[in-house]
SETI-337841 format. One record per atom (N, C-alpha, C): atom name; x, y, z; residue number from 1. Coordinates in steps of 0.001 Angstrom, whole numbers. Layout:
<atoms>
+----+---------+---------+---------+-----+
|  a |    east |   north |      up |   k |
+----+---------+---------+---------+-----+
| CA |       X |       Y |       Z | NUM |
...
+----+---------+---------+---------+-----+
</atoms>
This chain:
<atoms>
+----+---------+---------+---------+-----+
|  a |    east |   north |      up |   k |
+----+---------+---------+---------+-----+
|  N |   39834 |  -33216 |  -27402 |   1 |
| CA |   40497 |  -34394 |  -26868 |   1 |
|  C |   40919 |  -34127 |  -25429 |   1 |
|  N |   40936 |  -35167 |  -24648 |   2 |
| CA |   41319 |  -35011 |  -23245 |   2 |
|  C |   42816 |  -35200 |  -23088 |   2 |
|  N |   43288 |  -34799 |  -21921 |   3 |
| CA |   44719 |  -34915 |  -21646 |   3 |
|  C |   45159 |  -36370 |  -21594 |   3 |
|  N |   44273 |  -37268 |  -21142 |   4 |
| CA |   44637 |  -38685 |  -21045 |   4 |
|  C |   44846 |  -39286 |  -22433 |   4 |
|  N |   44059 |  -38840 |  -23413 |   5 |
| CA |   44206 |  -39363 |  -24766 |   5 |
|  C |   45427 |  -38758 |  -25443 |   5 |
|  N |   45682 |  -37460 |  -25221 |   6 |
| CA |   46796 |  -36774 |  -25861 |   6 |
|  C |   48144 |  -37111 |  -25240 |   6 |
|  N |   48134 |  -37669 |  -24061 |   7 |
| CA |   49384 |  -37897 |  -23333 |   7 |
|  C |   50269 |  -38895 |  -24069 |   7 |
|  N |   51502 |  -38511 |  -24248 |   8 |
| CA |   52511 |  -39418 |  -24797 |   8 |
|  C |   53275 |  -39984 |  -23605 |   8 |
|  N |   53105 |  -41270 |  -23294 |   9 |
| CA |   53724 |  -41798 |  -22088 |   9 |
|  C |   55245 |  -41873 |  -22167 |   9 |
|  N |   55796 |  -41757 |  -23364 |  10 |
| CA |   57252 |  -41820 |  -23482 |  10 |
|  C |   57786 |  -43178 |  -23092 |  10 |
|  N |   59013 |  -43200 |  -22681 |  11 |
| CA |   59643 |  -44464 |  -22352 |  11 |
|  C |   59696 |  -44739 |  -20854 |  11 |
|  N |   59175 |  -43828 |  -20050 |  12 |
| CA |   59271 |  -44021 |  -18610 |  12 |
|  C |   58573 |  -45293 |  -18128 |  12 |
|  N |   57352 |  -45615 |  -18567 |  13 |
| CA |   56755 |  -46886 |  -18127 |  13 |
|  C |   57576 |  -48097 |  -18564 |  13 |
|  N |   58159 |  -48027 |  -19750 |  14 |
| CA |   58997 |  -49144 |  -20213 |  14 |
|  C |   60251 |  -49279 |  -19349 |  14 |
|  N |   60866 |  -48173 |  -18999 |  15 |
| CA |   62043 |  -48226 |  -18118 |  15 |
|  C |   61676 |  -48793 |  -16747 |  15 |
|  N |   60503 |  -48420 |  -16251 |  16 |
| CA |   60057 |  -48930 |  -14961 |  16 |
|  C |   59808 |  -50430 |  -15037 |  16 |
|  N |   59179 |  -50890 |  -16124 |  17 |
| CA |   58974 |  -52328 |  -16314 |  17 |
|  C |   60298 |  -53075 |  -16340 |  17 |
|  N |   61255 |  -52530 |  -17069 |  18 |
| CA |   62569 |  -53167 |  -17145 |  18 |
|  C |   63269 |  -53175 |  -15789 |  18 |
|  N |   63107 |  -52111 |  -15018 |  19 |
| CA |   63714 |  -52063 |  -13688 |  19 |
|  C |   63106 |  -53133 |  -12775 |  19 |
|  N |   61790 |  -53310 |  -12838 |  20 |
| CA |   61163 |  -54359 |  -12033 |  20 |
|  C |   61644 |  -55735 |  -12483 |  20 |
|  N |   61816 |  -55924 |  -13766 |  21 |
| CA |   62309 |  -57224 |  -14257 |  21 |
|  C |   63741 |  -57478 |  -13805 |  21 |
|  N |   64576 |  -56458 |  -13838 |  22 |
| CA |   65952 |  -56620 |  -13344 |  22 |
|  C |   65954 |  -56940 |  -11855 |  22 |
|  N |   65073 |  -56287 |  -11113 |  23 |
| CA |   64990 |  -56530 |   -9675 |  23 |
|  C |   64568 |  -57959 |   -9393 |  23 |
|  N |   63561 |  -58459 |  -10109 |  24 |
| CA |   63130 |  -59836 |   -9873 |  24 |
|  C |   64193 |  -60832 |  -10334 |  24 |
|  N |   64917 |  -60505 |  -11382 |  25 |
| CA |   66010 |  -61383 |  -11813 |  25 |
|  C |   67098 |  -61432 |  -10744 |  25 |
|  N |   67450 |  -60295 |  -10183 |  26 |
| CA |   68449 |  -60251 |   -9108 |  26 |
|  C |   67972 |  -61023 |   -7887 |  26 |
|  N |   66704 |  -60877 |   -7537 |  27 |
| CA |   66157 |  -61600 |   -6394 |  27 |
|  C |   66153 |  -63108 |   -6651 |  27 |
|  N |   65910 |  -63505 |   -7885 |  28 |
| CA |   65949 |  -64923 |   -8237 |  28 |
|  C |   67353 |  -65480 |   -8059 |  28 |
|  N |   68336 |  -64728 |   -8501 |  29 |
| CA |   69729 |  -65168 |   -8339 |  29 |
|  C |   70073 |  -65270 |   -6855 |  29 |
|  N |   69649 |  -64314 |   -6056 |  30 |
| CA |   69906 |  -64349 |   -4613 |  30 |
|  C |   69265 |  -65587 |   -3995 |  30 |
|  N |   68023 |  -65875 |   -4342 |  31 |
| CA |   67331 |  -67038 |   -3778 |  31 |
|  C |   68017 |  -68337 |   -4196 |  31 |
|  N |   68432 |  -68429 |   -5443 |  32 |
| CA |   69119 |  -69634 |   -5903 |  32 |
|  C |   70480 |  -69798 |   -5232 |  32 |
|  N |   71208 |  -68713 |   -5081 |  33 |
| CA |   72499 |  -68795 |   -4398 |  33 |
|  C |   72329 |  -69155 |   -2922 |  33 |
|  N |   71271 |  -68680 |   -2304 |  34 |
| CA |   70999 |  -69040 |    -910 |  34 |
|  C |   70735 |  -70539 |    -801 |  34 |
|  N |   69953 |  -71070 |   -1712 |  35 |
| CA |   69698 |  -72510 |   -1713 |  35 |
|  C |   70955 |  -73313 |   -1949 |  35 |
|  N |   71755 |  -72857 |   -2870 |  36 |
| CA |   73029 |  -73540 |   -3163 |  36 |
|  C |   73946 |  -73512 |   -1945 |  36 |
|  N |   74038 |  -72361 |   -1294 |  37 |
| CA |   74891 |  -72228 |    -118 |  37 |
|  C |   74410 |  -73156 |    1001 |  37 |
|  N |   73111 |  -73243 |    1193 |  38 |
| CA |   72572 |  -74089 |    2259 |  38 |
|  C |   72854 |  -75559 |    1976 |  38 |
|  N |   72730 |  -75962 |     730 |  39 |
| CA |   72962 |  -77365 |     388 |  39 |
|  C |   74434 |  -77742 |     480 |  39 |
|  N |   75314 |  -76834 |     121 |  40 |
| CA |   76746 |  -77132 |     144 |  40 |
|  C |   77370 |  -76970 |    1521 |  40 |
|  N |   76669 |  -76332 |    2439 |  41 |
| CA |   77243 |  -76128 |    3774 |  41 |
|  C |   76720 |  -77130 |    4787 |  41 |
|  N |   76101 |  -78187 |    4329 |  42 |
| CA |   75643 |  -79215 |    5253 |  42 |
|  C |   74167 |  -79142 |    5579 |  42 |
|  N |   73481 |  -78159 |    5115 |  43 |
| CA |   72034 |  -78022 |    5283 |  43 |
|  C |   71596 |  -78152 |    6743 |  43 |
|  N |   72072 |  -77250 |    7576 |  44 |
| CA |   71628 |  -77226 |    8968 |  44 |
|  C |   70162 |  -76770 |    9012 |  44 |
|  N |   69460 |  -77094 |   10083 |  45 |
| CA |   68051 |  -76673 |   10160 |  45 |
|  C |   67873 |  -75150 |   10036 |  45 |
|  N |   68785 |  -74386 |   10624 |  46 |
| CA |   68671 |  -72922 |   10524 |  46 |
|  C |   68847 |  -72468 |    9076 |  46 |
|  N |   69775 |  -73103 |    8362 |  47 |
| CA |   69992 |  -72737 |    6959 |  47 |
|  C |   68776 |  -73099 |    6110 |  47 |
|  N |   68161 |  -74237 |    6391 |  48 |
| CA |   66975 |  -74629 |    5631 |  48 |
|  C |   65799 |  -73692 |    5889 |  48 |
|  N |   65671 |  -73256 |    7134 |  49 |
| CA |   64617 |  -72281 |    7450 |  49 |
|  C |   64898 |  -70969 |    6724 |  49 |
|  N |   66160 |  -70534 |    6723 |  50 |
| CA |   66519 |  -69291 |    6029 |  50 |
|  C |   66246 |  -69413 |    4532 |  50 |
|  N |   66528 |  -70574 |    3943 |  51 |
| CA |   66255 |  -70769 |    2513 |  51 |
|  C |   64749 |  -70748 |    2254 |  51 |
|  N |   63980 |  -71391 |    3114 |  52 |
| CA |   62528 |  -71385 |    2940 |  52 |
|  C |   61962 |  -69970 |    3057 |  52 |
|  N |   62458 |  -69214 |    4023 |  53 |
| CA |   61988 |  -67839 |    4178 |  53 |
|  C |   62461 |  -66955 |    3025 |  53 |
|  N |   63635 |  -67248 |    2485 |  54 |
| CA |   64112 |  -66522 |    1304 |  54 |
|  C |   63185 |  -66784 |     122 |  54 |
|  N |   62748 |  -68034 |     -15 |  55 |
| CA |   61820 |  -68370 |   -1103 |  55 |
|  C |   60491 |  -67627 |    -938 |  55 |
|  N |   60027 |  -67512 |     299 |  56 |
| CA |   58780 |  -66781 |     555 |  56 |
|  C |   58967 |  -65293 |     223 |  56 |
|  N |   60100 |  -64726 |     627 |  57 |
| CA |   60373 |  -63319 |     310 |  57 |
|  C |   60491 |  -63121 |   -1197 |  57 |
|  N |   61104 |  -64086 |   -1881 |  58 |
| CA |   61222 |  -64003 |   -3330 |  58 |
|  C |   59836 |  -64022 |   -3980 |  58 |
|  N |   58974 |  -64910 |   -3523 |  59 |
| CA |   57617 |  -64965 |   -4081 |  59 |
|  C |   56852 |  -63668 |   -3808 |  59 |
|  N |   57055 |  -63088 |   -2630 |  60 |
| CA |   56406 |  -61813 |   -2325 |  60 |
|  C |   56872 |  -60701 |   -3245 |  60 |
|  N |   58178 |  -60634 |   -3453 |  61 |
| CA |   58717 |  -59608 |   -4351 |  61 |
|  C |   58250 |  -59844 |   -5784 |  61 |
|  N |   58195 |  -61093 |   -6185 |  62 |
| CA |   57716 |  -61429 |   -7526 |  62 |
|  C |   56258 |  -61006 |   -7704 |  62 |
|  N |   55447 |  -61207 |   -6677 |  63 |
| CA |   54036 |  -60809 |   -6745 |  63 |
|  C |   53893 |  -59292 |   -6852 |  63 |
|  N |   54649 |  -58557 |   -6053 |  64 |
| CA |   54595 |  -57090 |   -6114 |  64 |
|  C |   55041 |  -56598 |   -7491 |  64 |
|  N |   56119 |  -57169 |   -8007 |  65 |
| CA |   56630 |  -56748 |   -9310 |  65 |
|  C |   55639 |  -57074 |  -10422 |  65 |
|  N |   55053 |  -58258 |  -10364 |  66 |
| CA |   54082 |  -58645 |  -11393 |  66 |
|  C |   52878 |  -57706 |  -11371 |  66 |
|  N |   52385 |  -57420 |  -10186 |  67 |
| CA |   51251 |  -56497 |  -10062 |  67 |
|  C |   51609 |  -55130 |  -10616 |  67 |
|  N |   52795 |  -54651 |  -10296 |  68 |
| CA |   53207 |  -53311 |  -10748 |  68 |
|  C |   53399 |  -53266 |  -12255 |  68 |
|  N |   54024 |  -54278 |  -12821 |  69 |
| CA |   54251 |  -54305 |  -14268 |  69 |
|  C |   52922 |  -54340 |  -15015 |  69 |
|  N |   51959 |  -55085 |  -14493 |  70 |
| CA |   50646 |  -55132 |  -15146 |  70 |
|  C |   49939 |  -53777 |  -15085 |  70 |
|  N |   50136 |  -53050 |  -13994 |  71 |
| CA |   49486 |  -51742 |  -13847 |  71 |
|  C |   50121 |  -50676 |  -14734 |  71 |
|  N |   51318 |  -50924 |  -15251 |  72 |
| CA |   51983 |  -49937 |  -16104 |  72 |
|  C |   51500 |  -49977 |  -17551 |  72 |
|  N |   50593 |  -50876 |  -17872 |  73 |
| CA |   50127 |  -51022 |  -19246 |  73 |
|  C |   49106 |  -49987 |  -19683 |  73 |
|  N |   48643 |  -49150 |  -18804 |  74 |
| CA |   47640 |  -48140 |  -19165 |  74 |
|  C |   48335 |  -46831 |  -19526 |  74 |
|  N |   47648 |  -45963 |  -20254 |  75 |
| CA |   48291 |  -44698 |  -20655 |  75 |
|  C |   48727 |  -43816 |  -19485 |  75 |
|  N |   47986 |  -43830 |  -18400 |  76 |
| CA |   48339 |  -43000 |  -17250 |  76 |
|  C |   48351 |  -43900 |  -16009 |  76 |
|  N |   49479 |  -44604 |  -15789 |  77 |
| CA |   49510 |  -45549 |  -14659 |  77 |
|  C |   49492 |  -44838 |  -13315 |  77 |
|  N |   48853 |  -45495 |  -12364 |  78 |
| CA |   48813 |  -44992 |  -10993 |  78 |
|  C |   50187 |  -45182 |  -10353 |  78 |
|  N |   50556 |  -44320 |   -9417 |  79 |
| CA |   51825 |  -44536 |   -8696 |  79 |
|  C |   51736 |  -45796 |   -7842 |  79 |
|  N |   52881 |  -46326 |   -7503 |  80 |
| CA |   52937 |  -47504 |   -6654 |  80 |
|  C |   52327 |  -47168 |   -5292 |  80 |
|  N |   51407 |  -47990 |   -4878 |  81 |
| CA |   50734 |  -47763 |   -3594 |  81 |
|  C |   51723 |  -47939 |   -2443 |  81 |
|  N |   51518 |  -47218 |   -1354 |  82 |
| CA |   52412 |  -47375 |    -205 |  82 |
|  C |   52489 |  -48821 |     289 |  82 |
|  N |   51385 |  -49527 |     194 |  83 |
| CA |   51361 |  -50939 |     610 |  83 |
|  C |   52304 |  -51784 |    -252 |  83 |
|  N |   52296 |  -51545 |   -1558 |  84 |
| CA |   53196 |  -52262 |   -2459 |  84 |
|  C |   54654 |  -51902 |   -2217 |  84 |
|  N |   54902 |  -50626 |   -1973 |  85 |
| CA |   56271 |  -50188 |   -1681 |  85 |
|  C |   56768 |  -50802 |    -380 |  85 |
|  N |   55889 |  -50855 |     622 |  86 |
| CA |   56263 |  -51463 |    1892 |  86 |
|  C |   56550 |  -52951 |    1722 |  86 |
|  N |   55732 |  -53638 |     941 |  87 |
| CA |   55948 |  -55070 |     706 |  87 |
|  C |   57280 |  -55310 |       2 |  87 |
|  N |   57584 |  -54512 |   -1008 |  88 |
| CA |   58859 |  -54673 |   -1720 |  88 |
|  C |   60041 |  -54380 |    -795 |  88 |
|  N |   59907 |  -53368 |      48 |  89 |
| CA |   60972 |  -53030 |     990 |  89 |
|  C |   61178 |  -54138 |    2020 |  89 |
|  N |   60090 |  -54664 |    2542 |  90 |
| CA |   60195 |  -55747 |    3522 |  90 |
|  C |   60840 |  -56994 |    2918 |  90 |
|  N |   60488 |  -57304 |    1683 |  91 |
| CA |   61096 |  -58462 |    1021 |  91 |
|  C |   62599 |  -58244 |     835 |  91 |
|  N |   62992 |  -57043 |     466 |  92 |
| CA |   64410 |  -56745 |     268 |  92 |
|  C |   65179 |  -56824 |    1580 |  92 |
|  N |   64611 |  -56268 |    2638 |  93 |
| CA |   65258 |  -56340 |    3942 |  93 |
|  C |   65313 |  -57794 |    4421 |  93 |
|  N |   64273 |  -58551 |    4130 |  94 |
| CA |   64252 |  -59957 |    4521 |  94 |
|  C |   65393 |  -60725 |    3857 |  94 |
|  N |   65683 |  -60423 |    2592 |  95 |
| CA |   66807 |  -61077 |    1919 |  95 |
|  C |   68102 |  -60849 |    2705 |  95 |
|  N |   68322 |  -59634 |    3137 |  96 |
| CA |   69543 |  -59324 |    3883 |  96 |
|  C |   69569 |  -60037 |    5235 |  96 |
|  N |   68441 |  -60062 |    5928 |  97 |
| CA |   68390 |  -60706 |    7232 |  97 |
|  C |   68618 |  -62208 |    7092 |  97 |
|  N |   68008 |  -62822 |    6089 |  98 |
| CA |   68171 |  -64266 |    5910 |  98 |
|  C |   69583 |  -64610 |    5466 |  98 |
|  N |   70205 |  -63714 |    4730 |  99 |
| CA |   71606 |  -63960 |    4329 |  99 |
|  C |   72514 |  -63957 |    5553 |  99 |
|  N |   72293 |  -63030 |    6468 | 100 |
| CA |   73087 |  -62988 |    7688 | 100 |
|  C |   72806 |  -64235 |    8536 | 100 |
|  N |   71538 |  -64664 |    8588 | 101 |
| CA |   71178 |  -65849 |    9364 | 101 |
|  C |   71850 |  -67092 |    8811 | 101 |
|  N |   72051 |  -67136 |    7512 | 102 |
| CA |   72689 |  -68319 |    6909 | 102 |
|  C |   74171 |  -68384 |    7237 | 102 |
|  N |   74770 |  -67262 |    7580 | 103 |
| CA |   76188 |  -67252 |    7894 | 103 |
|  C |   76481 |  -67865 |    9262 | 103 |
|  N |   75509 |  -67875 |   10134 | 104 |
| CA |   75727 |  -68355 |   11496 | 104 |
|  C |   75085 |  -69674 |   11733 | 104 |
+----+---------+---------+---------+-----+
</atoms>
C-alpha cells in the first residue's frame, strides 16, 4: 500500500474547513453591517462606493474560501497557493480600508 492510501488525515482538514466557514461568516456580518451603516448614515456617495467595494471584497473572499474548502476533500490536500493566500489577505485588508473610508 502507498503512503497516500495509508494516510489518516485526522481532523486537521475538517478544522481548516470550519475555520474557512467561520471566516466567511465573519466577512458576511462585516459586509451586512457596512451596508446597514451606509443606509442609516444618509447614504453618501462615498459610503455607497465603500459598501459596493466591500461587497466585491466579500465575494472575493467567498470565492477563495469555497475553492479552498473544495480542495480539502482529498486525502492529501495541497497547501493553499500563494495566489489564494494573497487574494484572501487583500480582501481582508480591503475590509479594513473600506471601514475607515465609511467613517469619513
